[in-house]
C-alpha positions as CSV (number, residue, x, y, z in Angstrom):
1,M,-80.8,96.6,-13.2
2,E,-79.9,99.4,-15.6
3,A,-80.1,103.1,-15.0
4,K,-82.6,103.3,-17.9
5,Y,-85.1,101.3,-15.9
6,F,-85.0,103.8,-13.0
7,K,-85.1,106.8,-15.4
8,N,-88.3,105.4,-17.0
9,Q,-89.8,104.7,-13.6
10,L,-89.1,108.3,-12.5
11,R,-90.7,109.6,-15.7
12,G,-93.9,107.7,-14.8
13,Y,-93.9,109.0,-11.3
14,N,-93.6,112.6,-12.6
15,V,-96.8,112.0,-14.5
16,V,-98.5,110.4,-11.4
17,L,-97.4,113.4,-9.3
18,G,-99.0,115.8,-11.8
19,I,-102.2,113.9,-11.6
20,L,-102.2,113.7,-7.8
21,K,-101.5,117.4,-7.6
22,A,-104.4,118.2,-9.8
23,E,-106.7,115.9,-7.9
24,S,-105.6,117.3,-4.5
25,E,-106.5,120.8,-5.6
26,D,-110.1,119.8,-6.3
27,D,-112.2,119.9,-3.1
28,F,-114.3,117.0,-4.2
29,C,-111.3,114.8,-5.0
30,R,-109.3,115.9,-2.0
31,D,-112.0,114.4,0.3
32,C,-112.0,111.1,-1.6
33,I,-110.5,108.1,0.1
34,G,-109.2,107.0,-3.3
35,L,-106.8,110.0,-3.4
36,E,-105.4,109.1,0.0
37,G,-104.9,105.5,-1.2
38,A,-103.2,106.7,-4.4
39,I,-100.8,108.9,-2.5
40,T,-99.9,106.1,-0.2
41,K,-99.3,103.7,-3.1
42,A,-97.1,106.3,-4.8
43,E,-95.1,106.8,-1.5
44,K,-94.6,103.0,-1.1
45,G,-93.6,102.7,-4.8
46,L,-91.0,105.4,-4.5
47,K,-89.6,103.8,-1.3
48,K,-89.3,100.4,-3.1
49,L,-87.6,102.1,-6.1
50,K,-85.1,103.6,-3.7
51,L,-84.4,100.2,-2.2
52,D,-84.0,98.7,-5.6
53,M,-81.2,101.2,-6.3
54,A,-78.9,98.8,-4.5
55,D,-79.0,96.5,-7.5
56,L,-78.1,99.3,-9.9
57,V,-74.9,98.9,-11.8
58,A,-73.9,102.4,-12.7
59,P,-71.4,105.1,-11.7
60,E,-71.8,106.6,-8.2
61,E,-72.7,110.0,-9.7
62,E,-75.6,108.6,-11.7
63,K,-76.8,106.7,-8.6
64,R,-76.7,109.9,-6.5
65,V,-78.6,111.9,-9.1
66,L,-81.3,109.2,-9.3
67,T,-81.5,108.9,-5.6
68,N,-82.0,112.7,-5.3
69,Q,-84.8,112.6,-7.8
70,I,-86.5,109.8,-5.9
71,E,-86.2,111.8,-2.7
72,Q,-87.6,115.0,-4.3
73,L,-90.6,113.1,-5.7
74,S,-91.2,111.4,-2.3
75,H,-91.2,114.7,-0.6
76,Q,-93.6,116.3,-3.1
77,V,-96.0,113.3,-2.9
78,S,-96.0,113.3,0.9
79,S,-96.7,117.0,1.0
80,L,-99.8,116.8,-1.1
81,P,-102.9,118.2,0.8
82,L,-105.7,115.8,1.8
83,G,-109.1,116.7,3.0
84,E,-110.2,117.0,6.6
85,E,-111.1,113.9,8.6
86,P,-114.9,113.8,9.0
87,T,-116.0,114.5,12.6
C-alpha cells in the first residue's frame, strides 16, 4: 500500500469525527443507539487502519507521522460523550 491511501483514509476519518462530535453534542442524538454504533465502527476502522500500516512501503518518519495521526483520531473518537444508559 502507498502512503497516499492512508492519508486519504485519515482525511475521511477527520470528516467522520466532525460529524460524530456534532451529533454527540445534540442531546437527542447522543441518546441514539445509532451514534454509539457509529462510534464503535469508527474505532474499529481506525484500529484496522493501524494494523494495515504494516503493509506500508514508506520511510519510517512518514509511518510514524501517520501512526500518530491514527492514534490521535482514535483517542478523540473514543472520548466522545454518549448518553446515559436508561434505567
